[in-house]
C-alpha positions in Angstrom: 6.6 12.4 -9.7 8.5 9.8 -11.7 7.9 6.4 -13.2 8.3 4.8 -9.8 5.7 6.9 -8.1 3.2 7.6 -10.9 -0.2 6.2 -9.8 -1.5 3.1 -11.6 -5.2 3.5 -11.1 -6.0 0.3 -13.0 -4.4 -1.5 -10.0 -5.5 0.8 -7.2 -7.6 0.6 -4.0 -9.2 3.3 -2.0 -8.2 3.5 1.7 -10.7 5.3 3.9 -9.4 6.1 7.4 -11.5 6.5 10.6 -14.6 8.0 9.0 -16.7 7.0 12.0 -19.6 8.8 13.7 -17.6 9.5 16.9 -14.9 11.4 15.0 -17.2 13.1 12.5 -20.7 14.2 13.7 -21.3 17.6 15.2 -22.1 16.2 18.6 -19.4 13.5 18.6 -17.2 12.9 21.7 -14.0 13.0 19.7 -15.1 15.2 16.8 -12.4 16.3 14.4 -13.2 19.7 12.9 -13.6 19.8 9.2 -14.3 16.1 8.8 -18.1 16.4 8.4 -17.5 19.1 5.8 -15.3 16.7 3.8 -17.9 13.9 3.7 -19.5 14.9 0.4 -16.1 14.8 -1.3 -15.4 11.4 0.4 -18.7 10.1 -0.9 -17.8 11.2 -4.5 -14.5 9.3 -4.3 -16.0 6.2 -2.7 -18.8 6.1 -5.3 -16.2 6.5 -8.2 -14.3 3.5 -6.9 -17.5 1.5 -6.5 -18.6 2.4 -10.1 -15.1 1.4 -11.3 -15.3 -1.9 -9.4 -12.1 -1.1 -7.7 -11.6 -2.1 -4.0 -12.8 0.2 -1.3 -11.3 -0.5 2.2 -12.5 1.3 5.3 -9.9 1.1 8.1 -11.3 1.9 11.5 -10.7 2.2 15.3 -12.5 0.3 18.0 -11.8 1.2 21.7 -12.6 -1.3 24.4 -14.4 0.4 27.3 -11.7 -0.7 29.8 -9.1 1.1 27.7 -6.9 -1.9 27.3 -6.5 -1.6 23.5 -6.4 2.2 23.4 -3.4 4.4 22.4 -1.5 5.6 25.5 -2.4 9.3 24.8 -6.1 8.5 25.0 -6.1 5.5 27.4 -6.6 7.5 30.6 -9.6 9.3 29.2 -11.3 6.0 28.2 -10.5 4.5 31.6 -12.2 7.5 33.1 -15.4 6.7 31.1 -15.0 8.5 27.8 -16.9 6.5 25.2 -15.2 6.7 21.9 -15.7 4.2 19.1 -16.9 1.6 21.6 -17.6 -1.8 19.8 -21.2 -2.3 18.7 -22.0 1.4 19.5 -23.6 3.8 17.0 -20.6 6.0 17.5 -18.2 3.4 16.2 -20.2 2.9 12.9 -19.1 4.3 9.6 -20.8 7.5 8.6 -24.1 6.3 7.1 -23.8 8.2 3.8 -20.5 6.4 3.1 -21.8 2.9 3.6 -22.9 0.8 0.6 -26.0 0.0 2.6 -27.1 2.2 5.4 -28.4 -0.8 7.4 -25.0 -2.5 7.4 -23.3 -2.6 10.8 -19.8 -3.4 11.8 -19.0 -6.9 13.2 -16.8 -5.8 16.1 -16.0 -9.3 17.2 -14.8 -10.3 13.7 -12.8 -7.1 13.3 -11.2 -7.1 16.7 -10.0 -10.7 16.1 -8.2 -9.6 13.0 -10.8 -10.6 10.5 -11.9 -8.7 7.4 -15.6 -7.8 7.1 -17.0 -7.6 3.6 -19.8 -5.0 3.5 -20.4 -4.7 -0.2 -19.2 -5.8 -3.6 -15.4 -5.3 -3.4 -15.8 -3.3 -0.2 -14.2 -4.2 3.1 -13.5 -3.1 6.7 -10.3 -3.6 8.7 -9.6 -2.8 12.3 -6.3 -1.1 13.1 -5.1 -1.1 16.7 -3.0 2.0 16.4 -2.4 5.0 14.1 -1.3 3.2 10.9 -3.5 1.0 8.7 -0.7 -1.5 8.3 0.3 -1.9 11.9 -0.6 -5.4 13.1 -3.2 -5.8 10.4 -3.4 -8.1 7.3 -3.8 -5.2 5.0 -0.6 -5.6 3.1 -1.1 -9.3 2.3 -4.7 -8.5 1.3 -3.6 -5.8 -1.2 -0.7 -7.9 -2.6 -3.1 -10.8 -3.1 -5.2 -8.6 -5.3 -2.4 -7.2 -7.4 -2.8 -3.7 -5.9 0.2 -1.3 -6.3 -1.5 2.1 -5.8 -3.4 3.4 -2.8 -5.7 6.4 -2.7 -6.2 7.8 0.7 -9.0 9.9 2.3 -10.4 10.2 5.8 -10.2 11.7 9.2 -7.5 13.8 10.7 -4.5 13.9 8.4 -1.8 14.6 11.1 -2.5 11.3 12.9 -3.8 8.1 11.2 -3.9 9.1 7.5 -0.3 10.5 7.6 1.0 7.5 9.4 -0.8 5.1 7.1 0.6 6.9 4.0 4.2 6.7 5.3 3.6 3.0 6.0 2.4 2.5 2.5 5.5 4.3 1.2 7.7 2.0 3.3 6.1 -0.9 1.5 6.6 0.6 -2.0 3.0 1.3 -2.7 2.3 4.2 -5.0 0.1 6.7 -3.1 -2.4 9.4 -3.8 -4.1 11.8 -1.3 -7.5 13.4 -2.0 -7.0 16.8 -0.6 -10.7 17.8 -0.2 -11.7 14.4 1.2 -9.5 14.6 4.3 -9.7 16.7 7.4 -6.9 18.7 9.1 -4.6 18.8 6.1 -2.2 21.8 6.1 0.3 23.3 3.6 3.3 21.7 5.3 1.6 18.4 5.2 1.0 18.7 1.5 4.7 19.5 1.1 5.6 16.4 3.1 3.5 14.2 0.9 5.0 15.6 -2.3 8.5 15.0 -0.9 7.9 11.3 -0.5 6.3 10.9 -4.0 2.6 11.1 -3.1 0.3 12.5 -5.8 -2.2 15.1 -4.5 -5.5 15.6 -6.3 -9.1 16.7 -5.7 -12.1 14.5 -5.6 -13.3 15.9 -9.0 -9.9 15.4 -10.6 -9.6 11.9 -9.4 -12.8 10.9 -11.3 -11.2 12.3 -14.5 -7.9 10.4 -13.8 -9.6 7.0 -13.5 -9.0 5.2 -16.8 -12.0 5.2 -19.1 -11.7 1.4 -19.5 -12.7 0.9 -15.9 -14.6 4.0 -15.0 -18.3 3.7 -15.7 -19.5 7.2 -16.5 
């Protein structure tokens, strides 16, 4: 870590990737092992950012039932009838314990059209059409407009969407952190990859201690 990659948590945002029922719950059609177990750590981090009045951004997937907007590797399965993160379904919803209000539901029409849904104070949802949070989304402009230079990542299935999103953030010269107990399917080589591109690794508990006292409400 050096001066260029050292996180600046005063100007940070939390990026939550794909923490939706269909990828998390025990009976989910596309369950990613280890994600449900990571939810308590995710909740700690999200609450720390809320308490600090720093932006929380949930980036999600929505798959149309006809498969037309689905990644090629999953498109055939959806065309055959697999129901994964279908708009307006319970499976597409954020895990309830991570929502600012458990009654809040995603506005699929708004999100699919490229809009940003505000679900709480300084808390937002973006739809991403592929693995990366920056691919064909307005996320970069949204962050730049708020003076954000550091991104903290957590979520579902490190090898796919989180990993891609972190590389995209690095390409755009954002400083990055990865919360190692608040992400599923992280492996030692992945941790090494992240360190090699200047990503700071930390636990959910350590992150709370790293948040500057001037913004962190204990």
